[in-house]
N, C-alpha and C positions, 0 to 999 in steps of 0.2 A: 498460270493466271498471275497477272501483275497488278499491283496496287498503285493507283494514281494519287499522288499527294495533292491535297487541296491547295490552291494558291494562298499566299500569306494574307492575313487579314489587314486591310488598310486601316491605319491608326489615325486618330484625330488629334487636335491640338491639346486635349487634356493629357493624353499619353506622352506627347513630346514635352509638355509642361512638367510632367512628373519627372522625366529624365533631367530636365533643366533644374528642378528643385534639388534633385540628388547631386547634380554637378555643383550647385552653389554650396550645399552642405559639405560635400567632400573637399571642395576647394578651401572652404573656411577652416575645416579641421586640419588640412595639410599645412596651413600657413601660421598656426598660432605660436609655434616655438621660436621662430626667428626674431620677432620683435620683443619677446619676453625672455630671451636667453640670459641677459644680465640678472634679471630677477630670479630665474631658475638656478643660476649659478650660486647666487647668494643663499637662497632658501635650502638648496640641497648640498651646499658646501662642495661645489664642483671646482676642479682645477680648470685652467684654460684648455688643456688637452681634452679633458672630459667634456667640456662644453662644445668643442669642435666635433667630437664624436657624436654627441647628441644632435648637432645641427645637420649631419649628413646621413645618419642611419636611415631616416625615412626615404631619402633619395636613393640610397643603395637598394633598399627593399623594393621601392617603386620601379627602378630600372630592371630589377630581376623579375618581378611579378608581371609587369605589363605585357611583354611578348608572350609569356606563358598563358596569361588570361586571354589574350587575343587569339592565340592558336586554339585553345580549348573552346572558346566561344564560336569560332568558325566551325569546329567539328561537332560540338554537342549542343549548340544553341546559345545565343547571347543571353537571353533572360535567365536560363537555368544557371549559368556560371555567374552572372551578375549578382543574383540574389545570394548565392553562397559566398561570393567575395565580400559583399557588404556585411554579411554576418561576421566574417573575420575582422573587417574594419570596425564594426560596432564593438566587438569584444576588445579590440585594441584601444579604442577610445575610452572604454570603461576602465581598462587597466591603467591607462595614462591618468585618468581622472582620479583614481584611488591610490596612485603610486605614492608610497611613503619615502622612497629613496631612488637613487639613480638607476640601479639595476632593473627595478620594476618598471620605471619610466622608459628605459631603453627597450624592454620587452614590449611595452605598449606601442612604442613608435615603430618597432619592427612589424607588428601586426597592422598598424595603421597604414604602413607603406603600401599595402595591397590596394589602397583606394585609387592609385594612379591607373590601375587596370580597368577602372570603371569606364573611362572614356572610350577605348576601342570597343568595349562591349556595347556601349550606348550606340556607337556608330554602326555596329552590326545590326542592331535592332532597327535603327532608323532606315538603313539601306534595304533591309528585307521587307519593311512594311510600308515604304513610301516610294513613289516614282522618283526617277533620277533628279529632276529639277527640284522637287520639294525636299528631297533628302539633303541636297546641298545647303539649303536654307536651314534645315533642322540641325545639321551638323554644325553650322555656324552658330546657331543659337546655343546649343549645348556647350560648345567650346568657349564661347564668350562668357557664359554664365559660370563655368568653372574658373576662368580667370577672375571674373568679378567676385566670386566667392572667396578666392584667395586673397584678393585685396581687402575685402570686407573683414576677413579673419585677421589680417595684418593690422587693420585699423582698430578693431575692437578688442583684440587679445589683451593689450596693455591695460586699458581701463577696467576690463572685467577682472583681470588678475589682481589689480590694485584695489578695486572697490569690493570685490567678493573674495576670491582666492584663486590661486593657480589651478585648483581642482575644477572650478567652474569653467575656466577657459577651454578645458577639454570636454567637460560634460555637456555644455550647451550645444556645440556643433554635433556632438555624438547623438544627442536626442534628435536633432534635425535629420541626421543621416538615417536613424531608425524610422522616423516618420516618413521620410521621402522613399525609403526602400519599400515600406508597406504600401505606399501609394503606387509605386511602379509595379509591384507584384499584383495589385488589384486592377490597374488600368491597362497594362501592357500585355497583349496576347503572347502566347508562347510561339517561338519561331522554331521550325523544324531543324533537326541537325543537318549541317551542311556536308558532312563527310560520314561515310560508314563507320560505325563504332569499332569494327574489327580491324581497322587500319593500325591500331596500336599507337602508343605514345613513344616518341623518340626520346627515351630516357637518357642515353649517352649524350645526345645533342643538347638536351635540357640541362644536364649537369655541367657540360663544358660551356654553354652559353652563360649559365649562372656564374661560373667561375670567372669568365671573361669580364662580365659587367661588374661584379664585386671587386675584382682586382683593379679594374680601370678606375672606379670611384675612389678606392683607397689610394691609388697613385695620385689622383687629382688632389685629394685631401692632404697628401704629404708633400706635394710639389712646392709650396711656399717655404718649407723647411729643408729643401734639398741641400742647402749649404751645410747644415748641421747633421744631416742624416743621409749622406750620399749612398752609402752601402745599402740601406734599407730601400731607398728609392730605386736604385739599380736592380735590386733583387725583385721588386715588384714589376719592373719593366720586363725582366727576363721571364717571370711567371706569366705575365700578360701575353707575351709573344708565344709562349708555349700553349696557353689556352686557345688563342686565336688559331694557331696552326692545327691543333688537335680538333677544334670545333669545325674548321673548314673541311678537314679530311673526313670527319664523320658525316657531316651533312651531305657531302658529295656522294657518299655510298648508301645513305639511309633510304629505305623504301618510302617512308613517309616522314621527311625531315621536319624538325621544328621550324626551321626557316629555309624555304626553297631558295638556294643561292641563284638560281636562274631568274627568279622574281626580283631578287635584290640587285641583279645586274641590269635590269631594265632601266633605260634612261629616266623615265618618269619617276622611278623609285629612288635611284641613287641621287638624282638631282634634288629631289625633295628633301632627302636626308642631309645632303651637304648644305643646301640653302637654309634649312631649319637650324642646323648647327651654327652657321656663321651669323645669322640674324639673332639667335638667342645669346651668342657670345656678346654681341654689341649691346643687346638689351640688358643683359645681366651686369655688364660693367657699369651702365648708367644706374641700374637698380641699386647697386652697391654704393656708388659714389655720391649720388644725390643726397640721400639721408646723412651721409658722413659730412657733406659740405654744409648742410643745414645745421649740423650739431657743432661745427667748429666755432670756437669762441668768437663772439662779435667784436672783440678788440682787434682782431686781425681782419681777414678777408671773409670770414664766415658770418653766421647769424646767431649763434648761441642758442639754438632752439632746443626745447625739451621734447620728451617723447610724445606728449599730447599735441604739441604744436606741429611736430613733424608728421604725425598721423593726419592732422588737418590739412597740411600742405600737400600731402599725397592723395587726398580725396579725389581731386579732378582726374588724376591718373587712374584711380579705381573705376570711375565712371566711364572714362574713355576705353579702358580695357574690357569692360562688360558690354559696351556697345560695339566693339570691333568685330566680335564674332558674327552677330547677325548681319552687320553691314558687309562683311567679307563674303558670307554665304550668298547674299543677294547679288553682290557684285560679281562673284564667280559664275553665278547662274546667268547673268545678263551679258557680261563682258569677257568671261573666261578667267581662269585662275592666273594666267601669266600677267594679265593687265593689273589684277589686284596686287599680286606680289611685287611687280615693278613699281607701282604707286607707293606701296608700303616701304620699299627699300629707299626710294627717293625721299620720302617723308622722314624716315629714321636717320638717314645719313645727314640730311639738312639739320635736323634737330640736334644731333650730337655735335656737329661742327659748330653750330650756333652757340651751344652751351660752352664749348671750349673758348669761344671769343667773348661771350657775354654771359656773366653769371654774378653780377654785382647786386642784384635785387632779388627778393624772394620770388616775385612773379616770373622772373626769367626761368628759374628752376621749375616752378610749378607748371608753366606752359610747356617747357621743354620736356619734362617728365611725362606729361599728359600726351604729347605728340608721339613720344617713343612708345608708350603703352598702346596707343591706338595703332601705330605702325606695326608693332610686334603682333598684335592680335589679328590685323588684316593679313599679314604674311603667313603666320603659322596656320591659321584657320584655312586659308586658301590652299596651302600645300597639303594639309590633311584631307581637305575635300578633294583635291586633285588626285591624291594618292588613292583615296577610298573608291573613286569612280574610274580609276585607270587599271584596276586589277579585277580578276574574277570575283564574283560576289562571295565565294567561299574563302577568299583570302583577305577580305576586308579587315578582319580583326588583327591578323599578324602584320599586315602591311602598315596600317595606321599605328600599331604598337611600335614598330621600328622608328617611325617618324617621331613619336612621342618620347621614346627613349633617347633619341638624338637630341630632342629639346632639353631633357633633363641634363644630359652631358654638356650641352652648350651652356646652360645656366651655371653648372658647376665650374666649367673652365672660365667663364667670364667673371664669376665672383673671385676666383683665385687670382686672375690677372689684376682685377681692381685692388685686391688686398695686397698683392705683391708690389704694385706701383706705389701705393700709399706707404707701405713699409720702407721701400727703397727711398722714397721722397721725404722721410721724416729725419730731420737733422739730429745728429748725436746729442743726447741729453735733453731732447724735447719730445713731447707726446703729440705735437701737432704737425701734420704733414705740411710740406711747402705747397703753396698754391699751384706751382708748376706740375705737381704730381696729378692733381685733378685735371689740369689742362691736357697733360699727356694722355691720361686715360680716355677723355672724351675724343681727342684727336685720333688715337689708335682705333677706338671702337668705330668712329665714323669712317675711317679709311677702310677698315675691314668690311664694314657693311656696304660701302660703295662698290668695292671690288666684286661683291656678289651679284651686281647688275650684269656682269659678263655672263654668268651662268643663267641668270633669270631670263635673259634674252633668248636662250635656247630651249626654254620650257615649251612643251607641247601645248598648243592652244586647245586641241580637242582631247576629250577624255572618253573613256569607254562608258557607255551608259548601262 
């Protein structure tokens, strides 16, 4: 006698809205450290090296947790893993809010890093409870709101920390995460496990994948100081190569691998990862350079803007980023993912190239940054949507996780490139980079982005429903 599972319950706008609220809250909590790093360094008496560690520890944890969360969500149910993951994130936010010193704050950031895994789990729920066409739009909405939440956190963290305290800049978004999690738990129906529980967890693959991602992020963090620490950087590269080799060998032999390499070899999968990486490198260079250009003394070629002014100037970019997800989802449903990605790449390349040539007025940078934010949201959301609908439903979590991890790595690489260009372009004895360093950064980012058109043209127009 066999048991027939009931079909998944069709969810309404309220449940999707709850996932969107959770995306906003987690995006805001993720982004509060970057704009307030100077303040945190002063209050906690951190060295520049300790500040750099604080700025990347959340990314390292996020890159590690995301594929694991996606895999477990595919196997045991998206809602079940999402609620547990948000409990960890909430605990991390509380620890960060109460942290009296740097070690405790680092612990809080490690726990908070689990939030990046919320996106693939949300995509699992959306895909299991909505038809293919509606799921594309819902994925776009959730992705866009996560980006919008990140921008909102970037804009509000400074004023909250200055007017209230650094404790409240962690506490407020954590309260929002707790509230949104309770709402998701109430409104979202449970989804059945996608894989049998007796398949087991690929622990060797998990350990080796974790080592690979952590080593990669550490190597990226050390890359700008390669001249002063060549041996350490070289050792990290050797360790990274060993982890990759070992992980590949283990996954080929595993009965139920953490990442099915045959899925990773599919054109739709690896093209999405490569495109996401390239586009996020271009975006991250601009994200790093534009605020720096705003802050350069107005006596030269910059504008001498303070933190509050810079946040105001970046506001249109926040709006554009939050709108990009829903627009991309609707566009992918109507015109196909390839058309949306191609349009986004054209827009980003044009904006970056224009900024290299024209950046003498505030509005030049404001509009350019908004266009880049819009283009990035269009591209990344379309590629996540394409990936989610091109694999088996049981692989949605791990497939989208790989794209999102690639996004994190792309942002890390782009930020390091931008920082290296400004460092190299700063004359001896001066603290102000030469204008040519900014121009070079925008040109390089634009050229790399434009080259991705060659790959975008080969993207499949059809996806698996």
